Phi, psi and omega in degrees: 000325181295323179292325180291322181289333178286329183278336183298312180296325182292329180287338179267000179281124180288148179284138180286141180295149182277103180253023181287338182288146180276180179291344183276002181295133180286125177235136180057039179054036175218163183215151181285132177265135180240155174277177180294335178272358178099356180282152180285142183226036179101195181224152178230146178284150176253136180293122180295336177290341182247327188245007178222047182247148174286118184298133175263103187296320182296314180294317180298320179296317182293319182292318180293320177300319179292323176298315180292327179290325181290338178284344182290135180289324180069028182264007181293145181202142174231162181262131174278179183294338179279345182256348180284142181288141179088195177081019182283331184256153178289132186300315177210173184292161186294317188233159171095354183260341184084354179271171175290153180293141180211136179246345181201148176282351181272008180297142181301340179276353178266149174290128187086001179277187180285165179259126179275127178057038178284168179287146178233158179303133182206167180257119182267359183296145177243149176273119181247126177302147181296325179295323178292323179296319178295318181295317180294319179296318177294322177296318180293316177295322179295322178294318177291323178292323179295330179268005180072029184252024176246125181239137180241127178253143178301305176191160175268121182246060177269113178293319176224154179295124180210117182294327181297316178296324180292319178294322179293325178295316179294326177292319179292330178277356182060038178261098181249160182084209180277121190243138172249120180254118180266119186248167179245184183295325185269012182259047180292318178295324179292322178295321180287336180281323183273342191290340181272354180278138190292317187258021181241132176241134178256139183214137175288147184301329181284345182256014180296129184219169186293318186295313182293330178289314180288340180278349181248170178258327181230136178249125181248120175251160164259170181299324181287314181295323177296323178294317181292319181295323181284350182078023179273157176298150184297316181211098185298328182294316181290333177283336179283329183293315179298329179293327178284324182284341181284001178280347182298314179304334179292327181280347182284088178273010179302322177303337177292338180279000181283015177283347181300312180303325180292323181288323180287336182287356176282340181296311178302323181293325178287323181285340182283009177282350182299316180301331178290333179284341181287077183270010180303315180301326179290337180280349182285072180265008180301315179302323179294323180292324179296323181291324180294318180294321177297326180290326179291322177296000000 
């Protein structure tokens, strides 16, 4: 009975909500956009194909293994017994010395001899299907987004490269630990500002890969790089305007007035009847008359 009375109050205690996630946790497939100083600047949607996928651990492991294998130079090399210098003569006679039989000093069991089955230069790269690379990348991004480790910045506004400003920006964004900053083509000052920080890695958006995402704790995008990685159009408003303006050629019915040349072109055809009126060659019946007269003579 004592055990029952002790267990009753614990069953009635409500569970505390899990508030371990940070403010960067993606909710409703959207995330808060922050300025470089840490202030909120709206929200942007997250592509569910990249940030709301169940991670496939086996595929991610295979892709990361292939990435690490491709980084190996493969320039290691050892000399076999045929490549070691010397060893042309038999060290001593076959019998009568009391020593073990030996035919060459290049034997692998001799000091200074060749290496048996040693490494040779080779290519360690593996062929990874593109679909597996996309699945692994989506799984890594989804894992970081589920843990609230994805940060989106409006833009980087570094007037000049300065490491102190870069460290202050990461502190304002609450990006601690090992950080991966995804940059675009026009973020040259940002790249020079972040490159001197010990726990920060800079990567171009086109080079985003599974290993670098899993190797860091926080992934920082800009609004532009997130749009490019998600495969969304750069500026939907600017793309809608040309489509509306492109209706003007449809109203240009001027090419329909080009029927005049076709109507005018009838004149040469009408005037070209003159050669048909030139019946003079047909009137030249004189040769025929000469033949008749010659026949009569």
